[in-house]
N, C-alpha and C positions, 0 to 999 in steps of 0.2 A: 676231255681233257682229263687223262688219267696224270697223276701228279708223279714223278721220277723220285723228288726230292722226298714227298712223304712217304713213298713204298718204304724208301731205307728206313724211316722212322718208325714204320711199323715191325722192325726189328729190335726196337729199343724193348727193355726188360720191362717197361711200364704195359706194355700190353701181354694178353694172354692170345690162343690161336682164334678164340670166338672173336676178336677184336679185327682180326686181321681177315678174317672170312665175312665179318660184316663191312669193311671198308673194299673188298673185293665185290661183293654184291650189289653195295650201293653205286660203286664207280658202273657195272654194267647196267642197273636200273636208270640210271641218268643218264647214260648213252640211248639207252632204248626210249627214252622220254624226253628226250633234248626241244623236241618242239612245245611241250608242256611248260619247260622250265624256260626255255629262250622266249618270255614272253616281253612284250612292249613296253616301255618305259613310259607310264600315265604321268599326264600334267592332270595335277587334280585342282583343276580352278572352277569350282563350283560344281553341281550336282551330278552333270552330266561325268564330269571326270572321275568323281567319288565312285559313281555307280561303274563305271567302267574298273575301277581300282580292287572295290569291293569285289566284283563277279571275279575278276582275276587270283583273289585271295583265296575265294571261297574253292575255286577250282584247283590250287592247288594244296588247300588243307584235302580235299577230297582223293586228288593224286597221292599225296602223301600217306592218308587213311589206308585206300587201297594199296600200298605197294608194302605195308606195314611197318613203316618207318616211326610212324606217331607213337606205336607201342612202347618205343623206348624211353620215352617222355613220364610214361605211367608206371605207377609202384603197385605191384601186384597182377600176377598172372591170372586172379580170380576177377579181377575189372578189365582185364583185356591189356594188362603190359606184358612187357617182353620178361620181366623177372620179378621175382618176390620185393625187389627194391630198387628202386632208378641205378642204372649203371652209368657214373657220370663221363666214364671213357667212351662210352660209347654214343652219348648225347655230344660229347665232345667231336668225335671222329664225324658223326651225322652232317655238325655244325661247319665243321672244318670243310667238307667235301661239298656240301649244299654251296657254302658261302662262297665257292670257287666257281658255281655255275650261274647261281641266281641269287641277288641279295634278297628279293619278294619271296621266294622259299626258304631260304635260312629263318627268314624273319615268320613266315606260316608255321614252321617246324618250332621254333623255338618258343612261338607264345602258347603253341598248345599245351608245353609244358610246364613253363612260368605258371600260366592261367591256372592250371592244374594243379600243380603242385602242392601247394597247402592244403587240398585234397586226398592226395597221396599221402601226406605227412600226418595229417591231424583228422582226415573225416570219420563220420562214424560209418558203420556197415552200409545204413541207408545212402548216407551220402556219395558213399562210392560206387555203389551199385548205380546209382541214379545218375552220376556225371560221368566215371572214368570210360566206361566202356564205350560212350559215343565219342568222348576225346579222342581214343584210341582208335576207333575206327574212321573218323574225320566227318561223322556226322553232327557233330555239334563244334562250336568254335568258342573256345574259352578266354578271358581275359583277367589280368592282373591290375586291380584297382588299389594302387597307395599313393602316388603321388597327388597333391594338392597345391593351387595357386600359391602358397606361403609353407608348404611343408614338402621340399623335393629333396634335396640332400638331408636335411635334419627331417627326418621320419617321423621323432618323436613330439613335433610341433604340430601334426598334424591337428585339425577342426572338426571334419566332418564328425556330426553329433549322432549317436543311436540310443535313444531312451528308451527304457523298459516299460512296455503299456502291455499288462496282461499277458497274454501267450506270446508276444511278439515284441520286437524293437521296432521303432518308427526313427528312419535315419532323414536328416536333414542336413544339406551341404552339398560340396561340391569337389569333384576331384577333375584334374587334369592332366594330358600328357600320356593319356593311357590306350595304349596300344590294343587293335582289336576293336576299339572303338566305333558305335555303329554296326557292327557284324556280329558280334559276339551274342551267342546264346545266353551266357551266363558270365558273372564276374565275380572273383573274389574282392570283396570289398572290407579294406580295414578303417573301422571308426573308432571315436573315443565314447566309452561306454563309462568311463568318469572311475574306476575301482579306485584308481591313484592317481598322482599327477604324472605329467612325463610319458615317458615308453611303459609305465606300467599300468595304465589307464585304456589299453587299447584292445579291442575285439576284432577278430574276423568272423565275416559273412559270407555265406553264396547268395547273390542276387541274380534270380532271373531275368534275361532280359525286357518281358512284358509285366513286370512288376508295376501296379500305380504307383504314381507316383514318381518315377524313373525314369528321367528324358535323356537324350544327348542335344547337350546345352548348343555346341558347335564341334564343327569338322573343322580341324586342324592340319593345313597344307606343311608339308618339309621337303627339302631340297632332295630327299630322298624318298620318294613317294610310298607312305604302307597308310591304312587305317589308324587314325588316330584323333581322338576327340576329348575335349571336356564333357564329363558327365554332372548331371543334377539331380539332387534328392529332393523332394518336396513333400515331406509327409508318408516317405515311401514305408511300406508296415512289411516286414520281413517277419516270417515265424520264427519262434526261438530254435526250432529245429535245424534251423539252418546256418546257426552259428558253429564255425570250426572249433574244436578244441575249448576250452577252459574259457572263461570272461577274465579280461584283462592279460592274455596271455597273447594277444594277438602280435605284438611288437617282436616277439621270439619266433613266433609262426612266421611272420616275414622273413626274419634275419636267416633263419636255416631255408627257407625258401630260395632265398639270394645266394645263400653258400654252394646250392647246388649249380644254379643257372648262372652265378656270374663268372664261373669256370668257362662254362660254353660261350660266353660273350667273347673271353680270350680267344675260344677257337674260332669263332666266326670272323674275328680279325685276323687271325692266323690265315684262314683261306682266303681273304681278300688281297692280303698281302701276297701269299703264293702265286693267285692270278695275277696279280700285277708282274711278279718276278719274272712268269712266263712272257707277259706282253715286252716287257721291256729287253728279257732275251731275244726274242723274237724281232725287235726293232734293232738292237745293236748288231743282229747279224744278217741283218740284211737291209740296213740303210747304208746307202753308199755318199762318201764327202770327202773332197780332197783326194780320190785316187785310191781310198782304202771304205772299210765298213767302219761304222761307227765303233761296234766291238775291239777295233785295232787299237784304238786312242786307249793309253794307259787311264787317262781320264775316268774313260768308262769302265775300264776293266777294274779301277778300285772303287768306282760307284756302287757296280755288280758284287762287290767284294762284301761293302758294307752293307747291302740288300741281305745278303744270303747269311752272314751274323746275325743281324738282328730277328730273321726269320727263326734260324734253329734256337737262338737262345729262347725266344718265344715259345716254340713248340716244346721246348725241354720245361719252363715253368708250367705252361699251361696243364702238360700231360703229367709233371709232377702233384699238381694239386689236386687233379680228376683222379691219379692213381691213391692219393692218400684219403680222401674222400671216399673211394672204396674201400678201404682198409678199416672204415669206420674211425678216422682220426678227427680231431678239428682242426679247419684248414682256413680259418678268417684270415690270417696272413697271408696264408701262401695263395688264394683264390686274388686275394687284392693285388698281390705282386704279380699275378698272370694276367690279369686285366690291366692293370696300369703300363704294363711294360710291351704285353701283346698289341693294343689298341693303339697306344704311342709310337710302337715301333713300323704299325702297319700303318699310319699316318704318312712317317717317313718314307716308306717305302713305295708306297703308292705316288707321293708327291717324287720321288725321282722317276718313276718310271713315267709320270706324266713330263717331266724335263727332258727324257730320250726322246718322248715323242714329238719334241719341238710342239708346232703349231696345232698340228692335229689331234695333239693331246689334249686340248682344250676345246675340241669340237664337240657340241653338245652329241650324246649319243654314243662315242667312242668307247671303248672298253674303259682305257684309263679313267676318262672324264666321269663316268658313272661310277668307278671305285672310288674317285674321289669326294663323289657326293655320298655314296654309300659308308663311308670310313667313318665321318665325321661325328656323328651321332652315337659312334659304340663309345668317343670319349668323354659321353656324358650320362649317358641312361643307367641304370641300373648300378650308381655310385660314379660320379664324373672322376676324372684322374685325381684330382686333389683331395679327393675324400680316400682316395686308396691309399693315398701318400699318408692321411692322417690314421687310416686304419693300422699300417704298417710301422708308423713312428710310435704311436700310443702302445702297441703290441710287443715292440723291443721293449719299450720301457718298462712297463710292465713284467714282464720274463726279468729284465735287469733286479727290479725292486724284490722280485719273490726271491731270485737266485741271491740275492745281498742278505735277503730275511734268511732264508736257509742256511747261510753261512754264518750268520751271527749268533742263531739258535744252535748251530754246531761247535761253535765257540763257547758258548757258554756253557752247553754239556762237558764240553771236555774240560773245561776249569772246574765243574762240580766235581769231576771225579781224579781230582788230583787229591 
């Protein structure tokens, strides 16, 4: 399902020739691996359902690793990565393309990058050598463990404790809503080490799945099935050599990691929206009613126009943020705007596609019904839409205050020279 609209997008100045080549090669790989990507939509009610889902995810991770696509989420060629730094535009193109084909394949790729991103950013040489090559090849599955029962959007409120004990930290507490929970080989875990209150007292650790005292407390079922779990730590002893970066710097590391991959969530939303648009166009072109096609009605044409506008504006925001980050610029506001607009916009586009498909649009297993379930979580995870709105608003106010302060300083300087 090569997307003509996206091909036009690749001519934008945000992209280099390597990105256009990447898109062509990934499209060809997806066509050649159609059977792998077109997995069954599992029902995860109980151990049997979870086992089926877990097996599908493991197969997808291995296939993506064999294809060389997981390398783009790993920083450093010495550790199996595609480049010395993570190419945000490449990651976004990968997610946009995969999400058009398979929500689970997009999930598998995204979690390898998010789960190992903190190691790419702040890992020691030993940590990088131990984990990153296996992530890039698909031989190890990664997970990012940040959220807690009482600390989701408010990350600074997390309470999982990590106390020093000789040459180790001992972890006690829980994490929840952890993607890849139950199948990951290791987890990047953020815990309170107490150097200061709030966000300044959090550190990051790499915790292997077989660590004594670490267990999967519960598997969580969601409307778009993927491995998800609640984690429990009861006296889990983690060597100090497994800490990522300096003590008390974990919150900053989590935010740096999310700044990379939050933009890619927007790209996945864009891919879901593009798929919905294709389904809507197919329906509008072929469904006959009242002596004409659905697409002949002006109401349909207007709705398709709105969908196209939403998709193109989302694409511009996504790849502006990705390009800016690849230029070394701060993108907290831009990434938030991209995720906010793309995920909310994709929900509207998919809802419109369901409406155009009518009764068939709500039949289980149809393309638009699957997309309807897939998109909903993207408006929540890695920062809910409301959080993105706060990020943008606060950043605007801070910029305004900074500019006002500079203006006042300039006026004082000018007065002093009279």
